[in-house]
Phi, psi and omega in degrees: 000135169286122185294119180249115184250122175283308170213164184307123180088359178238113189237143170278128180234020183281194181226156177255126178259085186296330191256005177295127179234354179213127180236092188036055175096347177269121182283124183244080186293338182250021178072200181199182169225160170239106188268133172227152187228137180245125180251121182257112181215199174304322170249148182251132182233136173255124180259107179069164176235207185224176175300139190300331180295345180246019184298324180296322177295317178300316179300315179297317182296318178293318184297334178289343185249331181197169173268150183296331180296339182271352179287125184264328185220142168239118182262126179251103180282337188197137189266353179308143197290342174291345178248338188242351190290344172269358182302315179303323179290314181295321181297325178291325179285319180268069189295336183268356186279139169273135178262132185232138181204172171292167178301317178292329175296316177300313180301318182290324177297318178297317181293327180279317194236002172100179189293342178303336183268012174289347179277357180301135177269143184257149176229160178225174182305129179096342178295146180232155179226118180275128178256349186139253176285344185244157180229133172261132175240140187250146181220111179293141180222062183301138180069023169238066009237010173242163180301333185274351192300142172212164177253149171242130183243126177269103195300304188293328181266355177058044180250123176262127178245091191262017183054243190283347177286145175068018182264184175206153169270098186208114173269132180203162177282336176271149181254352186236160185296333179273008180246002181230164178295123184299322182292319176297316181301311182288330175298316179286329179294317181289325177296318179298312179299311186299322188264351180236314190257350184306322180298341187253024185309311181298324179292323179296314179301314181295321182293319178296318177298322179296317179298318179298316181294331178284352178068037182271110176286141183234114174266339185205142174241122184243088183281182184269345177231140172083210187272167179258132182272104178241331181289313185208076180298337179295337181299313182283328177296313179295323177297317179296320178298319179293312181294317183289339176284350180077023180300126183228161178241173179288089186211136178242127175258121178255116183246129183205167165220167187213152176259302183240015173102349183294314181293327176300313180298320178296316181300317181293322178292319177298317178300319178299321179295319178295313182299325181298342179261010177077024181251139180293143180230141166241122182252113190234115178268124174291156193078346171244347182224132181282152177307323180305313182287325179298312182296323178298319177293326182292332187310315183252021179263150177270339181218147177232125180244123186242131181234142182213142165285162176267130176230118181056042179065019180225171175293157179297144186305321180295326178290319177300317178297316180299314182294325175298316181294311188284326178293330175292331180277344171055053176298135185260153170069027179251147171265127183249138175215165192219152177210166179181172177237160181207167177257253182278347178205143181269196179146331184295310183296315178303316180295319179295316179298316179298318179298316181295317180294321178298327179281354180086014180285150173280118185250129175269125179233159006279160175276174178244128178229144180230138176270128181058244188255129181292132175265185184300323179293320177297317181293327175297319178296324178294318177299316179296323178299315177299321178295322179295318178297316180298317179297323181297316183278346178272344185295000000 
């Protein structure tokens, strides 16, 4: 392992997953990392572990810095298996270590790995653990993004270890924000937020406010995925505040799929109508664009227009999959509208509207539907529909 030092006595011992391309449905084109941190003081603490397939690398990285018998504490910030599945192996090697987690973390560890983890000690917000010259302070963060989630703060070094918050799926040779391309970094950070943390926007705002009110100075943020923010940790904090506030611009995302080209023609005409009003458009065809990228574009848009052909009196399968994905993420403050084409019988538009309303989305009606192939009059209606959407979000 190339020795990565955050501050003297605080080391990164995680692993880089260069070849990860799918994270439970989230496309990770640039891989990821599983970050774990070892603090060497009078007492030694390991903060989080890694995915079990990389447990041997974690063992090697730790062994270069200390023996497992000397580890006093293992802190579990989050039980999701990309962070905890090597814990049973590490716990057997670190026989003298106390394992510490939130109460919900303890419960989840038992449910995942069995009764051996009933010995886990629990901590709550404000609890501290003295290591010697250093102090760990704990901050519960339920639903960011699991019920068990918590942050660990290294008081003297002003390092926040928030597990899945403020991370990115990004494999790189550099471990810090000043060692990677800033544009790539922020692109992956916004994709990560949009596809994992967007449903918890109100909780994120409150948690950041809570940290500010606690007067916790932060020199560095060391998340569980991606790079460590040391040059400018306020950059990602401010970005999260902006994203969680639902800040959007005059932008329309048109998401569609097509069978024989009719819905495609409609989508392009609607886009022309939006553009004619001076509003930005993203035109995204499913089967050519992954849900991950679509949701990232939606994050800062004021309106989302979804189009589908009718297949067997229902929406097209890719559209159904997309709506399942996006309604679960609960994007706030968007205007939703729908269009589609059909042959001898419709159904797609009705199904999409019902799905959106059930999710609590604001739906602009009426929708636009075309039978078979759109003619010039149909395309004119689509252009007008786009103009109406643009006018609505500019009002």
